[in-house]
N, C-alpha and C positions, 0 to 999 in steps of 0.2 A: 796274468795278474802280477806275477813276480817282476816282469820287465817294467810294468807301469809303476810299481812301487820303487824300483831302482831309479827310474827316471825322475821321480819326484824328489829324491834325496839329493842334497848338494854334493858336488864332486869332491870338496875338501874334507868331508866327513870320513873318519877312519872306518875300516871294514868291520871291526868288532862292534862299533857303535851302530853302524847301519844294519848289521845282522840282528842286534838286540831290538832295534826299532821295528824291523820287519817281523820279528817273532811276536812283539807286542801287538802289532797291527793284525797279524793273523789270528792271535788268540782273542782279541776283541771282536774280530769278525765272526769267529766261531761262537763266541758268547752271545753276540747279537742274534745270530741265526738260531741258537738254541732256545733263547728266551722269547723270541718273537719281536722284542723291541729292547733297546739298551736301557739298562737301569731298571728293568721291570721287577716287581715283587711277586712272590708266590702268593697265591690266594690263601693258603692255609696258615701263613705266618703273619697275617694281619692282627694287630692288637685291638682289643676292645676295652671299654671302660667298665670296671667292676667296683663294687663297694664291699670292703672288708669290715666285718663287725666282729669284735672279739668278745670274750666272756664278760668283760667289764662294761660292755655297752659302748665302747669307743668305735667310731666309724672312720674309715679312710678310703679315699678313692684311689684305685690302682689301675694301671694300664698293663694288662696281661694278654699274652697270646695263647693259643691252644696248647703249645708245647709246655709252657710254664705251668699252666693249670694241670695238665696231665701229670707232670712231675710233682707238683705241689700236693695234689689230692690223690695220686695213684689211681687215676681213672683211665679207661680206654677211650679212644677217640669217638667210638660210636655213642658213648654216653653223653659226650659234649655236643653231639648233633641235636640232642633233645633240647638243649638250651640255645640253639642258634635261632635268632629272630628272623632269619631269612626263610626258615622252613616252618611249616605249621604241623605240629605234632599234638596228639591228644594228651590229656593230663596223665602224668606218669610220676610214680615215686619209686625209686630204685635204691636198694640198700647194697652198698659195696663194702670192701674190706675196711677202708678208712674214711669213707664219705657216704653221704646220702644225696642223691641227685633228685631234685624236686622241680617238677614242671607242672604248676597248677595255674591255669589261665595265664595271667600276665606275670605272676611271680615265678621267676626262674632263678634258682640258686643252687649252690653246693654247700651242704652242711657237714662240717667235720666236728671232731670232739673239742676243738679249741676255737673255731671261728666259723663265720658264715660268709661265703663269697656270693654276693648278690649281683646280678646283672643290672648295671646302671641304666635307668630309664626314667622318663618324665611321666610315666603312667601313674595315675592316682593310687592304685593299689600298691605299686612298688614303693612310692614315697611314704605311704602309710605304713607299710611293712617295716621299712627302715627306721622310721621315727618311733613306732610302737615297740619294736624289738629293743632298740637302744634304751627307751624309757623303762621297759620291764626289767632289763638286765641291770640297769643302774639302781632301780628301786630294790630289787631282790639281791643286790650284791652282798649285803650284810645279813641277809635272812636265809634261814635254812629252807631248802626246797627239795621236795621228793623227786622231782623230775630232773634228769641231767640236762646239760646244755643243748644237746641236739634235739631232744624231745620238746623243749620249750620253743626252739626255733621252728620245728615242724608243726607244733600246735598252733603257733601264730599264723603260719602259712595256711593251714587248714581252716582256721577261724576266719581269716580275711576272705578266703576263697568262698566259703559257705555263705558268709554275709553278703558278699558281692553278688553271688548268684541268686540269693533270696531277695535282695533288693531289686534285681532285674525282673524276677518273677512277679513281684508285687507291682512294679511299674507296668508290666505287661497286662496284669489282671485289671488294673485301673483303666487301662486304655481299651482293652478288648471287650469287657462286659457291656459298656454303653453301646459300642458299635454293633454287637450281636443283638442287643435288645432293639435297637433301631432297625436293623435288618429284618428282624422277625415281624416288625410292624409295617415296614415299608421296604419292599423288594425293588431295588433299582440298581443300575450299573455302578454308581458311585459307592454304595455300601458294599456291594459284592467285591469291588476292587480293594477296598480297605480291609475287608475280612481276609481276602487272599494274601495281602501283604503281611498282616498280623499273624496269619497261620504259618507263613514261612518263617517269621521270627520265632514263633513258638516251637517249631520243629528243630530249628538250630539250637535254641536254648535247651531243649529237652535232650539233645544229643550231648551237649556239654555237661549237663548235670548227670546224665546217665554214665558218662565216662568216669567222672569223679567218683560216683557211687561204686561202679564196678572195680575201680582201682582200690578203694578202701576195702571192699569185700574180698578182693584177691589177696590183699595183705593180711587180713584177719584169718583167712583160710590157710595160709602158709606160715607155719611156725618158724621155718628156716629163714624166710625173708625178714620176719620180725626180729629174730636173733641177730641177723647181720646188721640191723640198724642200731644196735646198742653199742655205739662207738666208744663211749667213756669206759665201759667195762673192759672192752678189748684193749684199749690203750693202757689201762691200769695193769692188766695182766701181762702185757708185753714189756712195760717199763718198770713194773714193781719188782721187789726183792723176792728171792726164793723163800719158800716156807721154812719154818723152824725145823721141821722134820728133815728136810733136805740138807740144811746146815749141819744138823746133828749127824746125819749120815756121812757127809763129806768129812767132818771132823773126825769121825770114828775111823773111817777107812783111809784117809790121807795122812793123819797124824800118827804119833807114836802111842801105842796103847800102854797103859800103866797096869801091870799085873801084880797082884799080891804075891809076896814071896812064899807065903804058906799055902797058896793054892796049887794044886797039882796040875802039871802041864802034860797034856797028852799029845803025842806026835801026830796022831790022826786028826784030832780036833784042831790042832794048830795049822794044819795044811789045808783041810777041806771045810772047816767050820766057817771061815770068813766069807767065802763065796756063797755058801748057803744062807748065812745070815744076811748078806747083802741083798740077795734075791728076795728073801722074805720081807726085808725092810722096804725094798723098792716097791713090792706089790702092795704093801700096806699103805705107803705114802701115795701111790698112784690111785688106789681105790678111794682114799680120803679126798684127794684132789678132784677125782671124777665126780664123786657124790656132791662135793661142794659146788663144783661148776654147774652140774645139772640142776641142782636146787636153785642156784642163783639165777641161771638162765630162765628157769621156769617162772621165778618171780618177776624178772624183767619182761618176759614175753607177756605175762598177765598184765603188767603195768602198761605196756604199750598197747595191748589189745583193748584195755579199758579206755585209753585215750582215743584210739581209732574208732571204737564203738560209739563213743559220745558224738563224734562228728559224722559218723555213718547214720545215726538217727536223725541228725539235722539235715543232711543232704537227702536222706530218704523222704523226709517230710516235704522238702522242697520239690522233689520229684513227684510226690503224690499230688501236690498242688498243680503241677504242670499237667499231670494226667487227668485231673479233675477238669482243668481248663480245656483240655483236648476233648474230653467227653461232652462238655458243655457246647463246644463248637460242633461236634458231631450231632448232638441233639438239635441244635439250631438248624443244621443242614437237613436233618430229617424232617423237621417242622416245615422248612421252606419247600422241600420236595413234596410234602403232603399238600401244602397250599397250592403249589404249582400243578400237582396232579388233580386237585379239586377243580381248579380253574380250567384245566384241560378237559375234564369230564363235563363241566358246564358248557364249554364250547361245543363239545361233541353232541350233547343233548340239544343245544340250540340249532346246530346244523341238521340234526335229525328232524326236528320240528319244521325247519324251513324246507327240507327235502319233501316231507309229507305234504306241506301246504302247496309247494310247487306242483306236485303230482295232482292234487285235487284241482288246483287252478287250471292245469293243463286239460283235465277232463271237461271242465266247464267251458274252456275256450274251444275245445273240439266240438262240443254240442252247438255252441254259438256259431262256429264256423260252418258247420253243416247246414244250419238253417239260413245262413247268409248267402248260400249259393243260389244261382238263378235256375231254378227248376220248378216245374208245375206240380203242385200238391194241393189236396183239398183242405189242408189245415190253414193255408193262407186265405181261404175264403172267410174265415172268422177273424175279426180284428183282435180279439182278446186271446186267441189261441197261442200266439207267440209269448205273451206275458205268462200264461200258465206253464209253458215249456221252460221259461227261464226260472220261474219259482220252483218248479219240481226239480230241475237240474241243480239249482243252488242248494235246496234242501238235501238232495242226495249227496252232493259233494260235502256238505256239512256233516251229515251222518257218517260218511266215509272217513272224514278227518277225525271225528270223535272215536270211531272204531280203531283207528291207528293209535290214538293216545291210550285208549283202554288196553290195547294189545301190548304197547310198550310198558305200561304199568304192570300188567300181568307178568310180563317177562322180567320185571324189575330193572328195566333200562332207566326209568325215571324213578326218583324217590316218591314214596307214597305220601 
């Protein structure tokens, strides 16, 4: 390989230049072998289109890759996989240190304390979420709102998801009820195929609604997850100033103390009193901060819990409609099975009657066949004797057939 590269180089090129060219050729060859093809990009570094919505309702389209989003929102890579459109994940809401990862049906976004990073899509729910969120933020810009920014964004995502699922359930109800009524009155292959297709749609929609309901129920049951989702409070605590008690403590122990001249000074108190007072003051401040933080977190958890509970009731009502629809389908199937069983019983009864009639007819044919043989008998000397034989045989077969029917009725094979 080296000889072939030296042959390709001109003779008048200096040795240093030729060695540099050879090194570049070898490095490019190694790079092409490592990547599989020259100039190839790694799969994880591809950028996607995102929509950024700030607290004032202003939206902007950004091109961000996975690494930038991870640094921007302090998220691990496994959380970003939930937002990847190439994969199908169930509905999930995750609370992290600085962001909330939302994957609700087609709405996939990252909510922080300052902005919402929404995956750009032409889906109707995504476009509606973007426009509605911008409108609400612009309207409520100058108005006081009890909910922080991240809860308003999360509330809109839950609202649109619940509304979208409820609309799909109502459309399915309008389509499936007439088909079931038609199938109950007329059982045929076309109606059965339509019901089978609608039942598949019902099961798929039930799984989607059930997953959203389970996710809300899981969040309401875990106070730690709800506390993690209060991003504004955590941001204010990390960026806010220290309390006045801590300032007073720092001023007292870092500055020069002014002592009255008339006050007695004890050497023991002057050496050991400051650390003791510092520890006591620190414990008091820490207890005050802990009580304030716990009470504030309790109020925030209760606030978020009320928000989640409201949409939990909505999605639970949607799920109950789906379950009622499934019960209606099951009742229709039971009715169809009853009708088919009734028809099958009627066919069995008719077959039993035909079998009894065939047995009686066989007896009559056997008697006629015996008298049709060529043998000498005194009964043939009378012309009307054969007629009486036929009449008596027919009457006997009729009585035998009636006895069969009475026996079947007695055994309750036939309805009375």
